[in-house]
N, CA and C atoms as a LAMMPS dump frame, in Angstrom:
ITEM: TIMESTEP
0
ITEM: NUMBER OF ATOMS
558
ITEM: BOX BOUNDS ff ff ff
-5.0000000000000000e+02 5.0000000000000000e+02
-5.0000000000000000e+02 5.0000000000000000e+02
-5.0000000000000000e+02 5.0000000000000000e+02
ITEM: ATOMS id mol type element x y z
1 1 1 N -423.356 448.796 -165.07
2 1 2 C -424.028 447.795 -164.271
3 1 3 C -423.276 446.479 -164.453
4 2 1 N -423.112 445.744 -163.374
5 2 2 C -422.371 444.492 -163.434
6 2 3 C -422.88 443.536 -162.363
7 3 1 N -422.724 442.221 -162.61
8 3 2 C -423.07 441.242 -161.576
9 3 3 C -421.933 441.146 -160.565
10 4 1 N -422.273 441.158 -159.278
11 4 2 C -421.284 440.95 -158.226
12 4 3 C -421.407 439.487 -157.828
13 5 1 N -420.506 438.661 -158.338
14 5 2 C -420.598 437.204 -158.222
15 5 3 C -420.721 436.693 -156.791
16 6 1 N -419.922 437.183 -155.824
17 6 2 C -420.016 436.623 -154.471
18 6 3 C -421.396 436.782 -153.823
19 7 1 N -422.095 437.87 -154.122
20 7 2 C -423.391 438.108 -153.467
21 7 3 C -424.59 437.792 -154.35
22 8 1 N -424.369 437.671 -155.669
23 8 2 C -425.48 437.464 -156.594
24 8 3 C -426.235 438.748 -156.905
25 9 1 N -425.759 439.87 -156.4
26 9 2 C -426.406 441.158 -156.646
27 9 3 C -425.95 441.738 -157.979
28 10 1 N -426.762 442.666 -158.459
29 10 2 C -426.329 443.52 -159.564
30 10 3 C -425.981 444.865 -158.958
31 11 1 N -424.884 445.443 -159.447
32 11 2 C -424.409 446.703 -158.902
33 11 3 C -424.141 447.695 -160.022
34 12 1 N -424.211 448.956 -159.646
35 12 2 C -423.89 450.048 -160.552
36 12 3 C -422.599 450.704 -160.101
37 13 1 N -421.711 450.961 -161.036
38 13 2 C -420.526 451.761 -160.765
39 13 3 C -420.861 453.165 -161.241
40 14 1 N -420.849 454.098 -160.317
41 14 2 C -421.248 455.467 -160.607
42 14 3 C -420.055 456.405 -160.527
43 15 1 N -420.033 457.385 -161.394
44 15 2 C -419.025 458.431 -161.338
45 15 3 C -419.715 459.702 -160.875
46 16 1 N -419.11 460.4 -159.94
47 16 2 C -419.701 461.66 -159.498
48 16 3 C -418.645 462.747 -159.437
49 17 1 N -419.091 463.943 -159.683
50 17 2 C -418.247 465.126 -159.614
51 17 3 C -418.97 466.12 -158.728
52 18 1 N -418.308 466.575 -157.689
53 18 2 C -418.959 467.424 -156.689
54 18 3 C -418.393 468.845 -156.707
55 19 1 N -418.18 469.401 -157.872
56 19 2 C -417.675 470.767 -157.962
57 19 3 C -416.288 470.894 -157.376
58 20 1 N -415.9 472.066 -157.093
59 20 2 C -414.575 472.306 -156.526
60 20 3 C -414.615 472.233 -155.008
61 21 1 N -413.753 471.419 -154.468
62 21 2 C -413.587 471.299 -153.023
63 21 3 C -412.212 471.883 -152.7
64 22 1 N -412.156 473.146 -152.355
65 22 2 C -410.867 473.796 -152.143
66 22 3 C -410.231 474.05 -153.493
67 23 1 N -409 473.616 -153.669
68 23 2 C -408.289 473.801 -154.934
69 23 3 C -408.477 472.645 -155.901
70 24 1 N -408.987 471.529 -155.427
71 24 2 C -409.111 470.332 -156.256
72 24 3 C -410.577 469.992 -156.505
73 25 1 N -410.927 469.604 -157.746
74 25 2 C -412.289 469.111 -157.977
75 25 3 C -412.477 467.77 -157.279
76 26 1 N -413.658 467.531 -156.785
77 26 2 C -413.937 466.298 -156.046
78 26 3 C -414.569 465.268 -156.974
79 27 1 N -413.752 464.363 -157.471
80 27 2 C -414.216 463.263 -158.303
81 27 3 C -414.297 462.023 -157.42
82 28 1 N -415.295 461.203 -157.673
83 28 2 C -415.411 459.978 -156.887
84 28 3 C -416.118 458.907 -157.706
85 29 1 N -415.857 457.684 -157.35
86 29 2 C -416.583 456.546 -157.905
87 29 3 C -417.316 455.891 -156.74
88 30 1 N -418.544 455.525 -157.007
89 30 2 C -419.367 454.907 -155.982
90 30 3 C -419.998 453.644 -156.55
91 31 1 N -420.318 452.714 -155.655
92 31 2 C -420.984 451.476 -156.033
93 31 3 C -422.349 451.441 -155.349
94 32 1 N -423.369 451.172 -156.133
95 32 2 C -424.737 451.062 -155.625
96 32 3 C -425.224 449.644 -155.857
97 33 1 N -425.636 448.959 -154.791
98 33 2 C -426.228 447.617 -154.898
99 33 3 C -427.706 447.784 -155.224
100 34 1 N -428.125 447.29 -156.378
101 34 2 C -429.509 447.46 -156.814
102 34 3 C -430.471 446.734 -155.885
103 35 1 N -431.529 447.414 -155.524
104 35 2 C -432.563 446.831 -154.69
105 35 3 C -432.237 446.746 -153.218
106 36 1 N -431.079 447.208 -152.796
107 36 2 C -430.689 447.057 -151.393
108 36 3 C -431.274 448.151 -150.496
109 37 1 N -431.623 449.276 -151.085
110 37 2 C -432.112 450.384 -150.28
111 37 3 C -431.006 451.154 -149.582
112 38 1 N -429.773 450.713 -149.755
113 38 2 C -428.627 451.375 -149.138
114 38 3 C -428.105 452.472 -150.062
115 39 1 N -427.539 453.524 -149.479
116 39 2 C -426.945 454.565 -150.324
117 39 3 C -425.679 454.03 -151.001
118 40 1 N -425.247 454.682 -152.065
119 40 2 C -424.011 454.25 -152.743
120 40 3 C -422.804 454.329 -151.808
121 41 1 N -421.875 453.366 -151.983
122 41 2 C -420.623 453.351 -151.215
123 41 3 C -419.514 453.956 -152.054
124 42 1 N -418.702 454.792 -151.455
125 42 2 C -417.576 455.385 -152.146
126 42 3 C -416.463 454.35 -152.271
127 43 1 N -415.982 454.123 -153.505
128 43 2 C -414.867 453.207 -153.715
129 43 3 C -413.617 453.979 -154.128
130 44 1 N -413.658 455.284 -153.954
131 44 2 C -412.485 456.115 -154.18
132 44 3 C -412.309 456.534 -155.619
133 45 1 N -411.209 457.204 -155.816
134 45 2 C -410.848 457.661 -157.15
135 45 3 C -409.436 457.189 -157.429
136 46 1 N -409.22 456.416 -158.46
137 46 2 C -407.877 455.899 -158.723
138 46 3 C -406.896 457.019 -159.056
139 47 1 N -405.767 457.062 -158.35
140 47 2 C -404.764 458.107 -158.547
141 47 3 C -404.205 458.12 -159.958
142 48 1 N -404.082 456.973 -160.572
143 48 2 C -403.445 456.883 -161.886
144 48 3 C -404.349 457.355 -163.015
145 49 1 N -405.602 457.643 -162.714
146 49 2 C -406.559 457.993 -163.753
147 49 3 C -406.837 459.486 -163.701
148 50 1 N -406.711 460.142 -164.851
149 50 2 C -406.952 461.577 -164.891
150 50 3 C -408.415 461.866 -164.616
151 51 1 N -408.679 463.046 -164.127
152 51 2 C -410.031 463.394 -163.704
153 51 3 C -411.026 463.495 -164.843
154 52 1 N -410.572 463.704 -166.059
155 52 2 C -411.501 463.857 -167.165
156 52 3 C -411.906 462.567 -167.845
157 53 1 N -411.211 461.474 -167.587
158 53 2 C -411.446 460.243 -168.339
159 53 3 C -412.84 459.663 -168.116
160 54 1 N -413.317 459.623 -166.898
161 54 2 C -414.602 458.968 -166.638
162 54 3 C -415.732 459.591 -167.436
163 55 1 N -415.657 460.876 -167.687
164 55 2 C -416.694 461.542 -168.461
165 55 3 C -416.618 461.157 -169.944
166 56 1 N -415.473 460.676 -170.409
167 56 2 C -415.227 460.454 -171.822
168 56 3 C -415.223 458.991 -172.234
169 57 1 N -415.557 458.084 -171.343
170 57 2 C -415.427 456.659 -171.65
171 57 3 C -416.652 456.105 -172.363
172 58 1 N -416.382 455.183 -173.278
173 58 2 C -417.456 454.419 -173.895
174 58 3 C -417.963 453.419 -172.864
175 59 1 N -419.106 452.779 -173.107
176 59 2 C -419.563 451.751 -172.165
177 59 3 C -418.494 450.675 -171.98
178 60 1 N -418.4 450.122 -170.77
179 60 2 C -417.356 449.13 -170.503
180 60 3 C -417.673 447.771 -171.116
181 61 1 N -416.622 446.964 -171.214
182 61 2 C -416.744 445.568 -171.618
183 61 3 C -416.524 444.741 -170.361
184 62 1 N -417.481 443.862 -170.042
185 62 2 C -417.339 442.963 -168.895
186 62 3 C -416.612 441.716 -169.384
187 63 1 N -415.415 441.495 -168.836
188 63 2 C -414.594 440.369 -169.247
189 63 3 C -413.847 439.849 -168.036
190 64 1 N -413.949 438.539 -167.769
191 64 2 C -413.308 437.894 -166.619
192 64 3 C -413.657 438.581 -165.3
193 65 1 N -414.89 438.981 -165.155
194 65 2 C -415.346 439.591 -163.912
195 65 3 C -414.846 441.007 -163.698
196 66 1 N -414.29 441.62 -164.729
197 66 2 C -413.783 442.989 -164.635
198 66 3 C -414.419 443.844 -165.714
199 67 1 N -414.656 445.101 -165.387
200 67 2 C -415.104 446.068 -166.379
201 67 3 C -413.867 446.703 -166.999
202 68 1 N -413.852 446.807 -168.322
203 68 2 C -412.706 447.362 -169.052
204 68 3 C -413.163 448.548 -169.902
205 69 1 N -412.388 449.64 -169.849
206 69 2 C -412.652 450.809 -170.688
207 69 3 C -411.37 451.259 -171.349
208 70 1 N -411.523 451.942 -172.473
209 70 2 C -410.398 452.629 -173.088
210 70 3 C -410.817 454.08 -173.27
211 71 1 N -409.927 455.034 -172.998
212 71 2 C -410.305 456.449 -173.141
213 71 3 C -410.832 456.745 -174.537
214 72 1 N -411.744 457.693 -174.615
215 72 2 C -412.339 458.037 -175.903
216 72 3 C -411.308 458.65 -176.833
217 73 1 N -411.696 458.768 -178.084
218 73 2 C -410.811 459.326 -179.107
219 73 3 C -410.41 460.758 -178.781
220 74 1 N -411.217 461.474 -178.015
221 74 2 C -410.937 462.882 -177.735
222 74 3 C -410.029 463.077 -176.536
223 75 1 N -409.774 462.041 -175.755
224 75 2 C -408.949 462.189 -174.553
225 75 3 C -407.481 462.151 -174.943
226 76 1 N -406.729 463.141 -174.507
227 76 2 C -405.329 463.215 -174.912
228 76 3 C -404.375 462.8 -173.801
229 77 1 N -404.881 462.391 -172.664
230 77 2 C -404.002 462.08 -171.536
231 77 3 C -403.647 460.599 -171.492
232 78 1 N -404.423 459.791 -170.807
233 78 2 C -404.08 458.387 -170.598
234 78 3 C -404.422 457.547 -171.822
235 79 1 N -403.521 456.664 -172.17
236 79 2 C -403.779 455.705 -173.238
237 79 3 C -403.644 454.295 -172.697
238 80 1 N -404.078 454.111 -171.464
239 80 2 C -404.094 452.798 -170.833
240 80 3 C -405.549 452.341 -170.737
241 81 1 N -405.727 451.03 -170.698
242 81 2 C -407.062 450.477 -170.472
243 81 3 C -407.327 450.561 -168.976
244 82 1 N -408.483 451.088 -168.605
245 82 2 C -408.86 451.156 -167.204
246 82 3 C -409.667 449.893 -166.876
247 83 1 N -409.345 449.258 -165.754
248 83 2 C -409.994 448.014 -165.341
249 83 3 C -410.564 448.204 -163.941
250 84 1 N -411.814 447.788 -163.764
251 84 2 C -412.45 447.798 -162.449
252 84 3 C -412.776 446.363 -162.09
253 85 1 N -412.144 445.842 -161.033
254 85 2 C -412.397 444.488 -160.558
255 85 3 C -413.726 444.503 -159.813
256 86 1 N -414.711 443.784 -160.319
257 86 2 C -416.057 443.834 -159.736
258 86 3 C -416.18 443.056 -158.431
259 87 1 N -415.195 442.24 -158.091
260 87 2 C -415.244 441.513 -156.823
261 87 3 C -414.563 442.324 -155.723
262 88 1 N -413.329 442.767 -155.966
263 88 2 C -412.617 443.567 -154.956
264 88 3 C -413.042 445.029 -154.989
265 89 1 N -413.699 445.443 -156.077
266 89 2 C -414.136 446.825 -156.3
267 89 3 C -412.959 447.793 -156.211
268 90 1 N -411.873 447.414 -156.913
269 90 2 C -410.674 448.235 -157.004
270 90 3 C -410.352 448.496 -158.474
271 91 1 N -409.702 449.625 -158.731
272 91 2 C -409.269 449.985 -160.076
273 91 3 C -407.815 449.6 -160.289
274 92 1 N -407.491 449.347 -161.555
275 92 2 C -406.101 449.18 -161.975
276 92 3 C -406.04 449.558 -163.445
277 93 1 N -404.83 449.578 -163.98
278 93 2 C -404.667 449.863 -165.397
279 93 3 C -404.036 448.682 -166.105
280 94 1 N -404.284 448.611 -167.409
281 94 2 C -403.79 447.518 -168.234
282 94 3 C -403.22 448.122 -169.518
283 95 1 N -402.141 447.544 -170.015
284 95 2 C -401.522 448.047 -171.239
285 95 3 C -402.328 447.645 -172.464
286 96 1 N -402.542 448.582 -173.388
287 96 2 C -403.175 448.229 -174.663
288 96 3 C -402.117 447.618 -175.587
289 97 1 N -402.525 447.065 -176.724
290 97 2 C -401.547 446.453 -177.624
291 97 3 C -400.558 447.469 -178.195
292 98 1 N -401.029 448.638 -178.545
293 98 2 C -400.19 449.729 -179.04
294 98 3 C -400.784 451.031 -178.513
295 99 1 N -399.972 452.057 -178.436
296 99 2 C -400.483 453.36 -178.021
297 99 3 C -401.259 453.935 -179.201
298 100 1 N -402.463 454.361 -178.935
299 100 2 C -403.338 454.805 -180.014
300 100 3 C -404.223 455.954 -179.551
301 101 1 N -404.857 456.581 -180.489
302 101 2 C -405.769 457.668 -180.163
303 101 3 C -407.219 457.217 -180.122
304 102 1 N -407.562 456.22 -180.903
305 102 2 C -408.969 455.849 -181.011
306 102 3 C -409.101 454.333 -181.111
307 103 1 N -409.799 453.731 -180.155
308 103 2 C -409.945 452.275 -180.147
309 103 3 C -411.258 451.888 -179.485
310 104 1 N -411.661 450.657 -179.732
311 104 2 C -412.901 450.12 -179.191
312 104 3 C -412.609 448.718 -178.664
313 105 1 N -412.971 448.468 -177.399
314 105 2 C -412.801 447.136 -176.81
315 105 3 C -414.038 446.291 -177.081
316 106 1 N -413.832 444.981 -177.197
317 106 2 C -414.945 444.056 -177.384
318 106 3 C -414.533 442.695 -176.845
319 107 1 N -415.505 441.801 -176.697
320 107 2 C -415.25 440.431 -176.256
321 107 3 C -415.828 439.502 -177.304
322 108 1 N -415.038 438.489 -177.672
323 108 2 C -415.523 437.49 -178.624
324 108 3 C -414.882 436.147 -178.278
325 109 1 N -415.685 435.122 -178.225
326 109 2 C -415.21 433.756 -177.989
327 109 3 C -414.287 433.653 -176.78
328 110 1 N -414.631 434.33 -175.686
329 110 2 C -413.857 434.25 -174.459
330 110 3 C -412.548 435.016 -174.485
331 111 1 N -412.376 435.913 -175.432
332 111 2 C -411.162 436.727 -175.506
333 111 3 C -411.531 438.202 -175.571
334 112 1 N -410.642 439.019 -175.008
335 112 2 C -410.79 440.469 -175.087
336 112 3 C -410.102 440.929 -176.361
337 113 1 N -410.764 441.792 -177.098
338 113 2 C -410.201 442.306 -178.336
339 113 3 C -410.221 443.821 -178.354
340 114 1 N -409.432 444.385 -179.243
341 114 2 C -409.386 445.834 -179.405
342 114 3 C -409.318 446.15 -180.895
343 115 1 N -410.229 446.999 -181.336
344 115 2 C -410.213 447.496 -182.709
345 115 3 C -409.612 448.897 -182.661
346 116 1 N -408.515 449.082 -183.383
347 116 2 C -407.811 450.359 -183.381
348 116 3 C -408.031 451.023 -184.726
349 117 1 N -408.603 452.204 -184.686
350 117 2 C -408.974 452.917 -185.896
351 117 3 C -407.927 453.955 -186.245
352 118 1 N -407.327 453.793 -187.428
353 118 2 C -406.512 454.834 -188.012
354 118 3 C -407.551 455.79 -188.6
355 119 1 N -407.534 457.023 -188.188
356 119 2 C -408.619 457.945 -188.523
357 119 3 C -408.793 458.194 -190.019
358 120 1 N -408.021 457.541 -190.839
359 120 2 C -408.195 457.748 -192.27
360 120 3 C -408.637 456.502 -193.032
361 121 1 N -407.978 455.35 -192.805
362 121 2 C -408.235 454.26 -193.741
363 121 3 C -408.345 452.855 -193.172
364 122 1 N -407.797 452.559 -192.012
365 122 2 C -407.739 451.158 -191.586
366 122 3 C -408.224 450.94 -190.161
367 123 1 N -408.623 449.691 -189.915
368 123 2 C -408.982 449.239 -188.578
369 123 3 C -408.139 447.998 -188.31
370 124 1 N -407.307 448.069 -187.262
371 124 2 C -406.497 446.921 -186.856
372 124 3 C -407.197 446.212 -185.707
373 125 1 N -407.304 444.903 -185.801
374 125 2 C -407.934 444.09 -184.758
375 125 3 C -406.828 443.352 -184.001
376 126 1 N -406.8 443.55 -182.679
377 126 2 C -405.844 442.886 -181.792
378 126 3 C -406.623 442.036 -180.8
379 127 1 N -406.057 440.883 -180.424
380 127 2 C -406.678 440 -179.451
381 127 3 C -405.727 439.806 -178.272
382 128 1 N -406.282 439.775 -177.061
383 128 2 C -405.472 439.57 -175.861
384 128 3 C -405.185 438.078 -175.728
385 129 1 N -403.94 437.709 -175.935
386 129 2 C -403.52 436.308 -175.896
387 129 3 C -403.369 435.804 -174.464
388 130 1 N -402.757 436.614 -173.598
389 130 2 C -402.491 436.229 -172.208
390 130 3 C -402.947 437.371 -171.303
391 131 1 N -404.054 437.158 -170.601
392 131 2 C -404.641 438.215 -169.769
393 131 3 C -403.716 438.616 -168.618
394 132 1 N -403.112 437.645 -167.953
395 132 2 C -402.255 437.948 -166.8
396 132 3 C -401.015 438.735 -167.196
397 133 1 N -400.389 438.36 -168.309
398 133 2 C -399.156 439.025 -168.748
399 133 3 C -399.424 440.202 -169.691
400 134 1 N -400.693 440.4 -170.044
401 134 2 C -401.112 441.484 -170.934
402 134 3 C -400.401 441.396 -172.291
403 135 1 N -400.435 440.196 -172.882
404 135 2 C -399.812 439.968 -174.181
405 135 3 C -400.898 440.005 -175.253
406 136 1 N -400.757 440.931 -176.198
407 136 2 C -401.695 441.097 -177.301
408 136 3 C -401.074 440.554 -178.586
409 137 1 N -401.92 439.99 -179.463
410 137 2 C -401.449 439.566 -180.776
411 137 3 C -402.295 440.256 -181.85
412 138 1 N -401.643 440.588 -182.948
413 138 2 C -402.331 441.198 -184.081
414 138 3 C -403.164 440.132 -184.77
415 139 1 N -404.434 440.446 -185.049
416 139 2 C -405.328 439.478 -185.667
417 139 3 C -405.536 439.755 -187.152
418 140 1 N -405.923 440.989 -187.478
419 140 2 C -406.162 441.314 -188.882
420 140 3 C -406.275 442.826 -189.071
421 141 1 N -406.224 443.236 -190.323
422 141 2 C -406.394 444.643 -190.681
423 141 3 C -407.534 444.734 -191.687
424 142 1 N -408.424 445.683 -191.456
425 142 2 C -409.53 445.939 -192.373
426 142 3 C -409.259 447.276 -193.054
427 143 1 N -409.155 447.249 -194.373
428 143 2 C -408.965 448.472 -195.146
429 143 3 C -410.357 449.023 -195.476
430 144 1 N -410.607 450.237 -195.032
431 144 2 C -411.897 450.855 -195.316
432 144 3 C -411.924 451.352 -196.762
433 145 1 N -413.019 451.121 -197.467
434 145 2 C -413.129 451.6 -198.852
435 145 3 C -413.467 453.098 -198.865
436 146 1 N -412.449 453.917 -198.601
437 146 2 C -412.652 455.346 -198.385
438 146 3 C -413.296 456.031 -199.592
439 147 1 N -412.803 455.743 -200.79
440 147 2 C -413.349 456.394 -201.985
441 147 3 C -414.834 456.069 -202.142
442 148 1 N -415.188 454.796 -201.959
443 148 2 C -416.59 454.397 -202.095
444 148 3 C -417.469 455.025 -201.011
445 149 1 N -416.929 455.102 -199.794
446 149 2 C -417.679 455.718 -198.704
447 149 3 C -417.945 457.185 -199.01
448 150 1 N -416.92 457.894 -199.497
449 150 2 C -417.094 459.315 -199.84
450 150 3 C -418.184 459.497 -200.896
451 151 1 N -418.191 458.649 -201.929
452 151 2 C -419.189 458.759 -202.991
453 151 3 C -420.576 458.46 -202.438
454 152 1 N -420.708 457.361 -201.704
455 152 2 C -422.016 456.962 -201.195
456 152 3 C -422.585 457.999 -200.231
457 153 1 N -421.713 458.634 -199.435
458 153 2 C -422.18 459.575 -198.417
459 153 3 C -422.126 461.027 -198.88
460 154 1 N -421.826 461.245 -200.16
461 154 2 C -421.738 462.6 -200.703
462 154 3 C -420.792 463.48 -199.9
463 155 1 N -419.639 462.935 -199.535
464 155 2 C -418.634 463.687 -198.782
465 155 3 C -417.34 463.626 -199.576
466 156 1 N -417.066 464.696 -200.313
467 156 2 C -415.902 464.705 -201.177
468 156 3 C -414.768 465.553 -200.62
469 157 1 N -415.063 466.346 -199.623
470 157 2 C -414.058 467.241 -199.061
471 157 3 C -413.853 466.941 -197.59
472 158 1 N -412.711 467.343 -197.077
473 158 2 C -412.473 467.228 -195.639
474 158 3 C -412.049 465.841 -195.22
475 159 1 N -411.737 465.756 -193.968
476 159 2 C -411.241 464.516 -193.373
477 159 3 C -412.408 463.615 -192.987
478 160 1 N -412.241 462.331 -193.209
479 160 2 C -413.261 461.381 -192.782
480 160 3 C -413.187 461.249 -191.265
481 161 1 N -414.308 461.261 -190.604
482 161 2 C -414.348 461.106 -189.154
483 161 3 C -415.306 459.965 -188.846
484 162 1 N -414.732 458.796 -188.57
485 162 2 C -415.503 457.588 -188.329
486 162 3 C -415.644 457.321 -186.839
487 163 1 N -416.697 456.605 -186.489
488 163 2 C -416.788 455.96 -185.179
489 163 3 C -417.067 454.495 -185.48
490 164 1 N -416.268 453.614 -184.898
491 164 2 C -416.363 452.183 -185.199
492 164 3 C -416.843 451.427 -183.973
493 165 1 N -417.766 450.508 -184.177
494 165 2 C -418.233 449.614 -183.129
495 165 3 C -418.045 448.189 -183.631
496 166 1 N -417.372 447.37 -182.84
497 166 2 C -417.154 445.967 -183.196
498 166 3 C -418.21 445.136 -182.491
499 167 1 N -418.923 444.346 -183.27
500 167 2 C -419.994 443.513 -182.727
501 167 3 C -419.658 442.061 -183.035
502 168 1 N -419.385 441.25 -182.001
503 168 2 C -419.095 439.838 -182.25
504 168 3 C -420.38 439.06 -182.512
505 169 1 N -420.249 438.027 -183.343
506 169 2 C -421.395 437.176 -183.604
507 169 3 C -420.991 435.913 -184.331
508 170 1 N -421.336 434.768 -183.8
509 170 2 C -421.076 433.467 -184.419
510 170 3 C -419.614 433.297 -184.829
511 171 1 N -418.695 433.708 -183.946
512 171 2 C -417.282 433.53 -184.215
513 171 3 C -416.691 434.506 -185.217
514 172 1 N -417.486 435.453 -185.684
515 172 2 C -417.023 436.447 -186.634
516 172 3 C -417.197 437.833 -186.042
517 173 1 N -416.49 438.779 -186.625
518 173 2 C -416.637 440.165 -186.192
519 173 3 C -417.402 440.947 -187.247
520 174 1 N -418.327 441.746 -186.779
521 174 2 C -419.058 442.658 -187.639
522 174 3 C -418.633 444.058 -187.23
523 175 1 N -418.139 444.842 -188.174
524 175 2 C -417.746 446.216 -187.89
525 175 3 C -418.855 447.141 -188.356
526 176 1 N -419.362 447.94 -187.434
527 176 2 C -420.321 448.972 -187.781
528 176 3 C -419.567 450.291 -187.763
529 177 1 N -419.572 450.985 -188.871
530 177 2 C -418.831 452.229 -189.02
531 177 3 C -419.833 453.362 -189.201
532 178 1 N -419.826 454.294 -188.235
533 178 2 C -420.703 455.456 -188.332
534 178 3 C -419.91 456.597 -188.953
535 179 1 N -420.44 457.143 -190.025
536 179 2 C -419.817 458.261 -190.707
537 179 3 C -420.914 459.259 -191.031
538 180 1 N -420.827 460.453 -190.505
539 180 2 C -421.856 461.491 -190.596
540 180 3 C -423.2 460.865 -190.24
541 181 1 N -424.147 460.867 -191.158
542 181 2 C -425.472 460.317 -190.869
543 181 3 C -425.64 458.887 -191.386
544 182 1 N -424.539 458.245 -191.711
545 182 2 C -424.572 456.909 -192.3
546 182 3 C -424.053 455.872 -191.311
547 183 1 N -424.613 454.658 -191.381
548 183 2 C -424.109 453.512 -190.637
549 183 3 C -423.754 452.455 -191.661
550 184 1 N -422.472 452.12 -191.744
551 184 2 C -421.975 451.181 -192.733
552 184 3 C -421.584 449.871 -192.071
553 185 1 N -421.889 448.751 -192.713
554 185 2 C -421.518 447.431 -192.199
555 185 3 C -420.325 446.908 -192.982
556 186 1 N -419.267 446.509 -192.244
557 186 2 C -418.086 445.938 -192.888
558 186 3 C -417.937 444.51 -192.4
């Protein structure tokens, strides 16, 4: 859901899959204007985006009038940030700071940020310095206390599998790390 600034409406960006149409599955994105009583409008399917990504995306980040997503940790195809311009209702792609398998986008203090999780020990925080030129700068690295987490969560064997959510607040970042049935604050 996003505000459409020119009209003052709130709109929904919907993803639909209509089974197989001939040899190709029919994927589409539609926009629904809330309260209008009109059916959703088809805004097409971006050619550069693989058909499986929309099903695997985390909720978008609304930044500079655009919705931004990064493919989930399980997606092995595209490693580009997907951007939906809420005014023109067109898709495009944006380069991430580094090619990665698992990341989370966030907005803080008027900047777009990305937390990149090394699936074992660290979280790198990158900030978008120049939106037009897609220039990212490294902000900081958070070392996860893996040994302490294993002890606290009674997990001594196997690989750690974290899910990280970055929550901005009062100019600081709060990292929420979900591990098995635990939610840890960093």
